[in-house]
N, C-alpha and C positions, 0 to 999 in steps of 0.2 A: 273575239269581240273586236269591233272597230271603234276607235276613239279618235275623234277629230278635234283639232285645236288650231289656233291661228295667233300669230303675234307679229309685231312690227319691229323693224330694225332701221334706225336712222342712218342708213348708209346705202349707196347705190347697189343695185342687184349684182353687178359684177364682183364687187368686193365680198358680198355675202356668199355668192356662189363659190368663190375661191376658198373661203373659210369652211364651207360645208363639205367640200371635197377632200379636206384633210382630216381624216379620222383622228389622228393624234391631237389635233387642235380641238375637236369636238368633245373627246372623251373627258377632259377635265371639267367640262361644263355640265356633265350629267351627274346629279347628286348621287353619291354612293358608288360611283363607277371609278375603276382604275384600269388603265391599259398596262398589260404586263408582257405582251409579246407581239412581234410583227414578223410574219414569215417572208417579207420582202415581195410578195406577190399579191398584196391587197387584202390578205386575211389577217385580222388582228385578234389576239387573245386578250381577254379581260376578266375582271371580277366586278361584281355588283353586290353591295350590301344593302338589303332592303329591310327596314325595321318599322314595325307598326305595333305600338303598344308592347305587349310582352313577347311578340313573335319577331325574331330576328333571323333573316334568311341570307345565306351567303351563296351567290351563284357564280359559277365559273363557266365561261363559254367563249364563243367566237363571234366576230362581226365582220361583214364584208359588204362593200358597195357593189350591188348587183346591176345597177343601171345608173348611168350618168349622162343625161342628155343636155349638153350645154346650150343648144339652140332654144330648147323649151324651158331651161332652168328647172329640170325635174331630176330628182335624185332618189334612188331606192336603196335602202340599206337593210340587210337581213341579219338578225342576231338570234342566237339560240344558246341555251345553256342549261345546266343542271345544278340543283342545290347540292352543296358540298357534302351534306349528310344524307343524301338520298331522299329528301323530303319534297321533291317535286321538280318540274321542268318548266322552262319558259321558252317560247318561240315567238319572235316578233318581226314583222316586216314594216319598216317605216318608210313612208313616201313623203318627201318634202317637195313642195312646189313653190318656187320663188317668183313673185310677181312685182314688177316695178310699181311703186305707189308714191307719186309726187317725186321728191328727191330721195325717198327711202325705199324700203322693200317690205312687202307683206310675205310672211312665211306661213304657208298652209301645210299642216302636218296631219297625216292619217296614219294611225298606228293599228295594225292588224295583230292583235295579241291573243295568244293561246297559252294558258297556264294550267298546271295540274299540281296536285299536292297541297301543302300547307297554305300557299299563297291564294289558292282558289277559294278557300273557306270564307273569305271576306265578301264575296259576291260582286256582281258587276257594278253596282252603284258605288260601293266603297273603292273599288279598284279604279273606276273612272275618276272619282274625286281625288284620290292620291296621285293619279297620273296628271291631273290638272295642276296640282300643287307643284309637282316635280317639273312640269313643263314651264311653269311661270319662273321657277328658279333658273332653269336652263336658258330661257329667253333673255333674262336679265344678264346672265353671264356672257352669252353670245354677243349681245349688243354692246356690253362694256368692252369686251376684247376687240371687237371689230372697230368700234369708234375710237378707241384709244390707240389702235395700231396705226392710224393715219392712212394716207392713200399711197404711200411709197412702199415698194417691196412686198414680200410675203407677209401674210397675216400670221401673227404668232400669239398664242394664248398667253395672256398676262395675268389672268385671274382664274381661279377655280370656283366651282359652285360651292355654296354653303354646304356643310356636312348634312347628310340625310338623317336628321334626328327623328327617330320613330315617334317620340311624343309630340314634337312640333308638327310633323306631317299629319299624325292622327288627329290632333286638335283642329288643324286647318281644314282637313277633309270632313271632319264631323260638323264643323260650322257650315260648310257648303251644303251638306245634307240637310241640316236643320233649316237653312234658308229655304230650300226647296219645299220642305214639309210645311213651313210657316206660310209660304206663298200659296200652297195648295189648299190649306185649310182656313186661312184667316184673311186673305185678300178678298175684296168684294167679288161676289159671284154675279155673273151676267145673266139675269133672269130672262132676257130676250132669247137666250138659246133654247128655252123650253117651249117657245111658241112655234 
């Protein structure tokens, strides 16, 4: 499945680009993620804890930047892993496009996600909602770290994402789903579409 999202960072595109190209800086901003290894050649080992209600999944895997086009400000990262107890796999290609926007940067993210096993039981709608919640937390962390680092020198992570609480994520994702249902069934219907 492909999940698209977009967020703003109040910093010039060059600073955001430098931050996005440093996987060790990005990892702390991903809720539930932990970087545990670096082979020195651009492949990183990590762990991700994903919790939703009673289901808690622990994934171990690798991530690597497969494309980094500085002129176009386009970055592609591939990550894959398996659940530690053999309850599924996840494979994701993330494409980030950075676009100057006034004095800041618009970050457009496309996630091409394939999952199997226990995580797949929630279905596309719930997975998309959970991803939106996690992306909002990621965006907040990235903007804080970039804007607090200032314009001098390398950008260094100074804050990590909030913990990925299964209950909190589940509630926020459920609220998003309920809003969609409410809009579909209770907002005024345009009768002119029947003519």
